FIDREN-904702 format. One record per residue (C-alpha): x, y, z; residue in one letter; residue number from 1. Coordinates in Angstrom, 2 decimals, m for minus. Layout:
// residues N
<rec c1="X" c2="Y" c3="Z" aa="a" i="NUM"/>
...
END
This chain:
// residues 116
<rec c1="m99.29" c2="m55.17" c3="m29.11" aa="m" i="1"/>
<rec c1="m96.88" c2="m58.04" c3="m28.89" aa="s" i="2"/>
<rec c1="m98.24" c2="m61.52" c3="m29.65" aa="t" i="3"/>
<rec c1="m97.22" c2="m62.78" c3="m26.21" aa="a" i="4"/>
<rec c1="m99.23" c2="m60.04" c3="m24.44" aa="f" i="5"/>
<rec c1="m102.15" c2="m60.60" c3="m26.80" aa="s" i="6"/>
<rec c1="m102.36" c2="m64.31" c3="m25.96" aa="a" i="7"/>
<rec c1="m102.17" c2="m63.51" c3="m22.22" aa="v" i="8"/>
<rec c1="m104.93" c2="m60.88" c3="m22.28" aa="l" i="9"/>
<rec c1="m107.11" c2="m62.86" c3="m24.65" aa="d" i="10"/>
<rec c1="m106.88" c2="m65.79" c3="m22.19" aa="g" i="11"/>
<rec c1="m108.13" c2="m63.54" c3="m19.41" aa="l" i="12"/>
<rec c1="m111.03" c2="m62.24" c3="m21.47" aa="t" i="13"/>
<rec c1="m112.13" c2="m65.89" c3="m22.06" aa="r" i="14"/>
<rec c1="m112.99" c2="m66.23" c3="m18.31" aa="v" i="15"/>
<rec c1="m116.71" c2="m65.92" c3="m17.97" aa="p" i="16"/>
<rec c1="m117.79" c2="m62.42" c3="m16.85" aa="g" i="17"/>
<rec c1="m114.53" c2="m60.61" c3="m17.87" aa="v" i="18"/>
<rec c1="m115.24" c2="m57.55" c3="m19.99" aa="r" i="19"/>
<rec c1="m111.75" c2="m56.29" c3="m20.48" aa="s" i="20"/>
<rec c1="m108.13" c2="m57.15" c3="m19.70" aa="a" i="21"/>
<rec c1="m105.12" c2="m54.76" c3="m19.64" aa="l" i="22"/>
<rec c1="m101.48" c2="m54.83" c3="m19.02" aa="l" i="23"/>
<rec c1="m100.68" c2="m51.55" c3="m17.17" aa="v" i="24"/>
<rec c1="m97.39" c2="m49.78" c3="m16.11" aa="a" i="25"/>
<rec c1="m97.74" c2="m49.76" c3="m12.37" aa="a" i="26"/>
<rec c1="m95.82" c2="m46.60" c3="m11.79" aa="d" i="27"/>
<rec c1="m97.74" c2="m44.28" c3="m14.06" aa="d" i="28"/>
<rec c1="m100.94" c2="m46.06" c3="m14.93" aa="g" i="29"/>
<rec c1="m100.42" c2="m46.16" c3="m18.70" aa="l" i="30"/>
<rec c1="m101.91" c2="m48.88" c3="m20.81" aa="v" i="31"/>
<rec c1="m99.24" c2="m51.09" c3="m22.33" aa="i" i="32"/>
<rec c1="m101.72" c2="m53.52" c3="m23.98" aa="a" i="33"/>
<rec c1="m105.41" c2="m54.20" c3="m23.80" aa="e" i="34"/>
<rec c1="m108.07" c2="m56.66" c3="m24.92" aa="s" i="35"/>
<rec c1="m111.52" c2="m55.14" c3="m24.54" aa="s" i="36"/>
<rec c1="m114.78" c2="m56.83" c3="m25.33" aa="m" i="37"/>
<rec c1="m117.09" c2="m53.84" c3="m24.43" aa="t" i="38"/>
<rec c1="m117.09" c2="m50.07" c3="m24.03" aa="d" i="39"/>
<rec c1="m114.58" c2="m49.97" c3="m21.25" aa="v" i="40"/>
<rec c1="m112.33" c2="m46.90" c3="m20.98" aa="e" i="41"/>
<rec c1="m108.84" c2="m48.57" c3="m20.88" aa="p" i="42"/>
<rec c1="m106.98" c2="m45.40" c3="m19.83" aa="a" i="43"/>
<rec c1="m109.35" c2="m44.64" c3="m16.89" aa="a" i="44"/>
<rec c1="m109.21" c2="m48.28" c3="m15.70" aa="v" i="45"/>
<rec c1="m105.36" c2="m48.35" c3="m15.99" aa="a" i="46"/>
<rec c1="m105.03" c2="m45.22" c3="m13.94" aa="a" i="47"/>
<rec c1="m107.47" c2="m46.35" c3="m11.29" aa="l" i="48"/>
<rec c1="m105.78" c2="m49.77" c3="m10.97" aa="a" i="49"/>
<rec c1="m102.23" c2="m48.27" c3="m10.80" aa="a" i="50"/>
<rec c1="m103.42" c2="m45.82" c3="m8.07" aa="s" i="51"/>
<rec c1="m105.21" c2="m48.47" c3="m6.07" aa="l" i="52"/>
<rec c1="m102.16" c2="m50.81" c3="m6.20" aa="a" i="53"/>
<rec c1="m99.84" c2="m48.05" c3="m5.13" aa="a" i="54"/>
<rec c1="m102.01" c2="m47.14" c3="m2.17" aa="r" i="55"/>
<rec c1="m102.58" c2="m50.69" c3="m1.09" aa="l" i="56"/>
<rec c1="m98.86" c2="m51.42" c3="m1.30" aa="a" i="57"/>
<rec c1="m98.09" c2="m48.49" c3="1.02" aa="r" i="58"/>
<rec c1="m100.86" c2="m49.55" c3="3.42" aa="a" i="59"/>
<rec c1="m99.76" c2="m53.09" c3="3.57" aa="v" i="60"/>
<rec c1="m96.05" c2="m52.05" c3="3.98" aa="a" i="61"/>
<rec c1="m97.05" c2="m50.20" c3="7.14" aa="i" i="62"/>
<rec c1="m98.48" c2="m53.35" c3="8.65" aa="t" i="63"/>
<rec c1="m95.28" c2="m55.28" c3="7.81" aa="g" i="64"/>
<rec c1="m96.99" c2="m57.70" c3="5.48" aa="y" i="65"/>
<rec c1="m95.80" c2="m58.85" c3="2.11" aa="a" i="66"/>
<rec c1="m97.13" c2="m57.14" c3="m1.04" aa="t" i="67"/>
<rec c1="m100.52" c2="m58.69" c3="m2.08" aa="p" i="68"/>
<rec c1="m100.54" c2="m61.12" c3="m5.03" aa="r" i="69"/>
<rec c1="m103.83" c2="m59.57" c3="m6.23" aa="s" i="70"/>
<rec c1="m106.65" c2="m57.26" c3="m5.12" aa="f" i="71"/>
<rec c1="m110.22" c2="m57.07" c3="m5.99" aa="h" i="72"/>
<rec c1="m112.50" c2="m54.03" c3="m6.08" aa="l" i="73"/>
<rec c1="m116.22" c2="m54.91" c3="m6.10" aa="e" i="74"/>
<rec c1="m118.95" c2="m52.52" c3="m7.04" aa="a" i="75"/>
<rec c1="m122.72" c2="m52.80" c3="m7.95" aa="t" i="76"/>
<rec c1="m122.13" c2="m52.80" c3="m11.68" aa="g" i="77"/>
<rec c1="m119.02" c2="m55.06" c3="m11.71" aa="g" i="78"/>
<rec c1="m115.54" c2="m55.24" c3="m10.47" aa="g" i="79"/>
<rec c1="m111.88" c2="m54.78" c3="m11.06" aa="l" i="80"/>
<rec c1="m109.23" c2="m57.37" c3="m10.17" aa="m" i="81"/>
<rec c1="m105.50" c2="m56.72" c3="m10.58" aa="a" i="82"/>
<rec c1="m102.25" c2="m58.63" c3="m9.92" aa="a" i="83"/>
<rec c1="m98.58" c2="m57.61" c3="m10.15" aa="p" i="84"/>
<rec c1="m97.03" c2="m59.07" c3="m13.33" aa="a" i="85"/>
<rec c1="m93.29" c2="m58.77" c3="m13.40" aa="g" i="86"/>
<rec c1="m91.20" c2="m55.73" c3="m12.60" aa="e" i="87"/>
<rec c1="m93.44" c2="m52.46" c3="m12.71" aa="g" i="88"/>
<rec c1="m96.48" c2="m54.19" c3="m14.44" aa="l" i="89"/>
<rec c1="m100.04" c2="m54.97" c3="m13.48" aa="l" i="90"/>
<rec c1="m102.54" c2="m57.28" c3="m15.08" aa="l" i="91"/>
<rec c1="m106.01" c2="m55.83" c3="m14.65" aa="v" i="92"/>
<rec c1="m109.40" c2="m57.35" c3="m15.48" aa="a" i="93"/>
<rec c1="m112.74" c2="m55.49" c3="m15.58" aa="v" i="94"/>
<rec c1="m115.67" c2="m57.85" c3="m14.71" aa="t" i="95"/>
<rec c1="m119.38" c2="m58.15" c3="m14.75" aa="e" i="96"/>
<rec c1="m121.08" c2="m58.47" c3="m11.33" aa="p" i="97"/>
<rec c1="m121.51" c2="m62.22" c3="m11.81" aa="d" i="98"/>
<rec c1="m117.96" c2="m63.03" c3="m12.87" aa="a" i="99"/>
<rec c1="m116.35" c2="m66.12" c3="m11.51" aa="n" i="100"/>
<rec c1="m113.80" c2="m64.34" c3="m9.34" aa="v" i="101"/>
<rec c1="m112.13" c2="m67.56" c3="m8.05" aa="g" i="102"/>
<rec c1="m111.39" c2="m68.71" c3="m11.55" aa="l" i="103"/>
<rec c1="m110.24" c2="m65.19" c3="m12.54" aa="l" i="104"/>
<rec c1="m107.89" c2="m64.97" c3="m9.56" aa="r" i="105"/>
<rec c1="m106.28" c2="m68.24" c3="m10.71" aa="l" i="106"/>
<rec c1="m106.18" c2="m66.99" c3="m14.31" aa="a" i="107"/>
<rec c1="m104.60" c2="m63.74" c3="m13.32" aa="l" i="108"/>
<rec c1="m101.88" c2="m65.46" c3="m11.28" aa="r" i="109"/>
<rec c1="m101.06" c2="m67.73" c3="m14.09" aa="d" i="110"/>
<rec c1="m101.03" c2="m64.89" c3="m16.63" aa="a" i="111"/>
<rec c1="m98.85" c2="m62.84" c3="m14.31" aa="a" i="112"/>
<rec c1="m96.20" c2="m65.56" c3="m14.21" aa="e" i="113"/>
<rec c1="m96.14" c2="m65.74" c3="m17.99" aa="r" i="114"/>
<rec c1="m95.71" c2="m62.01" c3="m18.34" aa="v" i="115"/>
<rec c1="m93.20" c2="m61.65" c3="m15.58" aa="g" i="116"/>
END
């Protein structure tokens, strides 16, 4: 993994409640880089995030709105937040249920600008 990607992902994992951070190819859901602090399955998370992002983009395009700057999937055991990061890339974070999602949203946007 490149040093630049490593620094970006490590910064995301420092946000309280973030269990894992990944850089994902948006078109095929492959992991480009990852920084995991727990037993997260990076390939499964990447595939899910890419699929959700593609479906969300299609749904939003039908309404005529611009592509979302981020999305957040919340579940009982935690969450997944993702943001486009440059051409064909997604930054993805897996969170604990009590993660500070406001801080994470800001961190994802900042990280996406540095990657893109």
